[in-house]
C-alpha positions as CSV (number, residue, x, y, z in Angstrom):
1,M,130.5,-212.5,-7.5
2,R,133.6,-210.3,-7.6
3,K,133.4,-210.5,-11.6
4,Q,129.7,-209.1,-11.3
5,I,130.9,-206.2,-9.1
6,F,133.6,-205.3,-11.3
7,S,131.4,-205.3,-14.1
8,V,129.0,-203.1,-12.6
9,I,131.9,-200.5,-11.6
10,G,133.1,-200.5,-15.2
11,I,129.4,-199.8,-16.7
12,L,129.4,-196.9,-14.1
13,L,132.7,-195.6,-15.1
14,L,131.7,-195.9,-18.9
15,A,128.3,-193.7,-18.1
16,V,130.4,-191.0,-16.4
17,M,133.0,-190.7,-19.0
18,L,130.0,-190.6,-21.8
19,T,128.4,-187.8,-19.9
20,G,131.4,-185.8,-19.4
21,C,132.0,-186.0,-23.3
22,M,128.4,-185.0,-24.0
23,R,127.8,-181.5,-25.6
24,Y,124.9,-179.4,-24.2
25,Y,122.9,-176.4,-26.1
26,V,122.2,-173.5,-23.8
27,C,118.8,-172.3,-24.2
28,P,117.8,-168.6,-24.3
29,D,116.5,-169.1,-20.8
30,G,119.6,-170.5,-19.5
31,S,118.9,-174.1,-19.3
32,R,120.8,-176.9,-21.3
33,A,119.3,-179.2,-23.9
34,V,120.7,-181.9,-26.1
35,N,119.7,-179.8,-29.2
36,P,117.7,-176.5,-29.6
37,S,114.6,-178.3,-30.3
38,S,114.5,-179.5,-26.8
39,C,114.5,-176.3,-25.2
40,A,111.1,-175.1,-23.3
41,P,109.0,-172.9,-25.7
42,K,109.4,-169.2,-25.0
43,T,106.2,-167.9,-23.1
44,V,104.7,-164.4,-23.7
45,P,103.2,-162.9,-20.8
46,A,99.6,-162.6,-21.1
47,P,98.1,-159.1,-21.3
48,A,96.8,-157.8,-17.8
49,E,92.9,-157.7,-17.4
50,T,90.8,-155.2,-15.5
51,P,88.0,-156.1,-13.0
52,D,85.4,-155.8,-16.0
53,N,87.7,-158.1,-18.1
54,T,88.9,-155.5,-20.4
55,V,92.3,-156.3,-21.8
56,I,95.0,-153.7,-21.4
57,Y,98.1,-154.0,-23.7
58,E,101.1,-152.3,-22.5
59,P,102.4,-149.8,-25.0
60,K,105.9,-150.1,-26.2
61,P,108.2,-147.4,-24.9
62,V,108.9,-144.6,-27.9
63,E,112.2,-143.9,-28.1
64,E,112.8,-140.1,-28.4
65,K,115.0,-138.7,-31.0
66,P,116.9,-135.7,-30.0
67,E,116.0,-132.5,-31.9
68,L,118.9,-131.8,-34.4
69,P,120.2,-128.1,-34.0
70,I,119.1,-125.9,-36.9
71,E,121.9,-125.4,-39.1
72,K,122.4,-121.2,-40.1
73,D,124.4,-119.9,-42.9
74,I,125.0,-116.4,-42.1
75,S,127.5,-114.7,-44.0
76,P,130.4,-113.0,-41.8
77,D,129.4,-109.4,-42.9
78,A,125.7,-110.2,-42.4
79,Q,126.6,-111.4,-38.9
80,A,128.7,-108.3,-38.2
81,L,125.7,-106.0,-39.1
82,F,123.3,-108.1,-36.7
83,D,125.8,-108.0,-34.1
84,K,125.4,-104.3,-33.8
85,S,121.7,-105.1,-32.4
86,T,123.4,-106.3,-29.1
87,K,123.4,-102.6,-28.2
88,V,119.7,-102.3,-28.3
89,T,117.7,-102.5,-24.8
90,S,114.4,-101.1,-26.1
91,V,112.7,-99.9,-29.2
92,Q,109.8,-97.8,-30.4
93,F,108.3,-97.7,-33.8
94,N,105.1,-97.3,-35.8
95,Y,104.2,-100.7,-37.4
96,V,102.9,-101.1,-40.8
97,K,101.9,-104.1,-42.7
98,S,100.8,-104.5,-46.3
99,P,98.5,-103.7,-47.5
100,D,97.9,-101.0,-45.1
101,A,99.8,-97.6,-46.2
102,L,99.1,-96.1,-42.7
103,P,100.6,-97.2,-39.4
104,Q,98.3,-99.8,-37.7
105,S,99.8,-98.9,-34.0
106,T,102.7,-97.6,-32.1
107,F,104.9,-100.0,-30.0
108,Y,107.1,-99.3,-27.1
109,I,109.2,-102.4,-26.4
110,T,111.5,-103.6,-24.0
111,K,112.9,-107.3,-23.1
112,D,109.6,-108.4,-21.4
113,R,106.9,-105.5,-21.6
114,I,105.3,-103.9,-24.7
115,K,103.0,-101.1,-24.8
116,V,100.8,-100.8,-27.9
117,V,98.9,-97.4,-28.7
118,L,96.0,-98.2,-31.1
119,T,96.4,-95.9,-34.3
120,S,93.5,-97.6,-35.9
121,K,90.3,-97.0,-33.6
122,T,87.9,-99.8,-33.3
123,Q,84.2,-98.8,-32.5
124,F,83.3,-99.6,-29.0
125,P,80.6,-98.8,-26.7
126,P,81.9,-95.7,-24.5
127,E,81.8,-97.9,-21.2
128,T,84.0,-100.5,-22.9
129,F,86.5,-98.4,-24.8
130,F,90.4,-98.9,-24.9
131,D,93.1,-97.3,-26.8
132,V,96.3,-98.8,-25.3
133,V,97.3,-102.2,-24.7
134,Y,99.8,-103.3,-22.1
135,L,101.6,-107.0,-22.8
136,N,103.3,-109.1,-20.5
137,R,105.8,-111.3,-22.5
138,V,106.5,-113.5,-19.9
139,T,102.9,-114.2,-18.6
140,E,101.6,-113.8,-22.3
141,T,98.9,-111.7,-20.8
142,A,97.3,-108.4,-22.4
143,T,95.3,-105.5,-20.7
144,G,93.6,-102.6,-22.1
145,Y,92.9,-99.2,-20.9
146,C,91.5,-96.0,-22.2
147,E,94.2,-93.3,-21.5
148,N,93.6,-90.6,-24.3
149,V,91.3,-88.1,-22.6
150,I,91.5,-85.7,-25.7
151,T,90.6,-88.0,-28.5
152,S,88.7,-90.9,-26.7
153,G,86.9,-89.2,-23.9
154,C,87.9,-92.0,-21.4
155,P,85.0,-92.5,-18.9
156,D,87.4,-94.4,-16.4
157,R,91.1,-94.3,-17.1
158,N,91.8,-96.9,-14.5
159,K,89.3,-99.6,-15.5
160,P,91.2,-102.5,-17.1
161,Y,90.0,-105.0,-19.9
162,A,91.3,-108.5,-20.3
163,L,92.2,-109.3,-23.8
164,E,94.0,-111.8,-25.8
165,F,97.8,-111.7,-25.9
166,K,98.0,-113.1,-29.4
167,D,95.7,-110.4,-31.0
168,Y,98.1,-107.5,-30.2
169,V,101.5,-108.8,-30.1
170,V,103.7,-108.5,-33.2
171,E,107.4,-109.8,-34.1
172,T,109.5,-107.3,-33.1
173,P,112.8,-106.5,-35.3
174,L,115.0,-108.5,-33.0
175,E,112.7,-111.4,-33.4
176,W,113.2,-111.3,-37.1
177,I,116.8,-111.4,-36.9
178,G,116.7,-114.8,-34.6
179,K,114.5,-116.3,-37.0
180,L,116.9,-116.2,-39.9
181,T,118.3,-119.3,-41.2
182,K,120.4,-118.0,-44.1
183,A,121.4,-114.4,-44.8
184,E,124.0,-112.3,-47.0
185,L,124.4,-108.7,-48.1
186,T,123.7,-107.6,-51.4
187,G,126.0,-104.8,-51.4
188,K,123.0,-102.5,-52.0
189,S,121.5,-99.9,-49.6
190,K,118.9,-97.2,-49.3
191,L,117.7,-94.4,-47.3
192,I,114.5,-95.1,-45.1
193,D,113.1,-92.4,-42.8
194,G,116.4,-90.9,-42.7
195,R,118.4,-94.1,-41.8
196,T,120.6,-95.9,-44.2
197,G,119.2,-99.6,-44.8
198,K,121.6,-102.2,-46.3
199,E,119.9,-104.9,-48.3
200,V,120.0,-108.3,-47.3
201,N,119.2,-111.3,-48.9
202,F,117.7,-113.9,-46.4
203,E,116.0,-117.4,-45.8
204,I,113.8,-118.9,-43.0
205,N,113.9,-122.5,-43.3
206,G,114.1,-122.4,-47.0
207,N,111.6,-119.6,-47.6
208,E,113.4,-116.4,-49.4
209,G,113.0,-112.7,-48.5
210,I,114.5,-109.4,-48.5
211,M,115.2,-106.9,-45.9
212,F,116.7,-103.5,-45.1
213,V,118.9,-103.5,-42.1
214,D,119.7,-100.3,-40.2
215,S,123.4,-99.7,-40.9
216,Y,124.2,-98.4,-37.2
217,F,122.1,-100.5,-34.9
218,G,121.6,-103.8,-36.9
219,L,117.9,-103.7,-36.8
220,P,115.4,-104.5,-39.7
221,L,113.6,-101.5,-41.2
222,M,111.8,-103.1,-44.0
223,I,110.9,-106.6,-44.7
224,S,109.3,-108.6,-47.5
225,Y,108.7,-112.1,-46.8
226,Q,106.1,-114.5,-48.5
227,G,104.0,-111.7,-50.2
228,D,103.9,-109.5,-47.2
229,N,105.6,-106.4,-46.4
230,Y,106.5,-105.3,-42.7
231,E,108.0,-101.8,-42.0
232,F,109.1,-100.5,-38.8
233,R,108.8,-96.7,-39.3
234,D,110.2,-93.8,-37.0
235,L,112.2,-96.0,-35.0
236,A,113.4,-95.0,-31.8
237,I,116.5,-96.9,-30.2
238,N,117.0,-97.2,-26.5
239,E,114.7,-94.3,-25.6
240,V,111.5,-96.3,-24.0
241,K,111.2,-95.5,-20.4
242,F,109.6,-97.5,-17.5
243,T,106.5,-95.0,-17.4
244,D,106.0,-95.9,-21.2
245,I,105.3,-99.6,-20.5
246,E,103.4,-99.5,-17.4
247,H,99.8,-98.0,-17.1
248,Q,100.0,-94.9,-14.8
249,T,97.4,-94.8,-12.3
250,V,95.2,-91.6,-12.3
251,I,93.8,-90.4,-9.0
């Protein structure tokens, strides 16, 4: 009997020793198995179903890639010329875009407000005629008024007309400077409306153009770009008043 008891104890001790020496494989779910094939199969959650049995698949999150900054190549002398425009707080000009030879409109521009005096008249019925448009760059709204009594008659000078902002706004000289991705002076210049314009070769995202920039205020006077010509004639700097960009109610 004692021999049988020692035999059983010996078997148990041997089992414990074998168990301690056995190596286990850790499965992806954290459990242990003798080998990888013994792991429980990976379960894929079933797509959710709506009450009408329509299967809904959860979309994978899209990783948003940060926008890379636009690399600019503005030569030091061109940058020094454009830096002169920081002195500009308002600008007035007659705007001409090819192929027209005469000004389309006169613009009075401050940081947030624009007044457009329409020089090219459009035919309107007398009750809906306007010859001036006021633009608000913050709200992107446009309001027309008939203000020129001498040439237009103006049955009601205080009647506003809601207009489309995009139909009357243009890119200002300062906005053209902000778009440039490459610029360098050519060393050439010419007189434009009594102002010395320095010639600048430029690019906007790989598209080439030429502009003449006022040597004192650093604003473009004339631009040739992608087959079009833009002219800012009769340029007046820092002369626009508040009354020029707000409709004045007539009592």
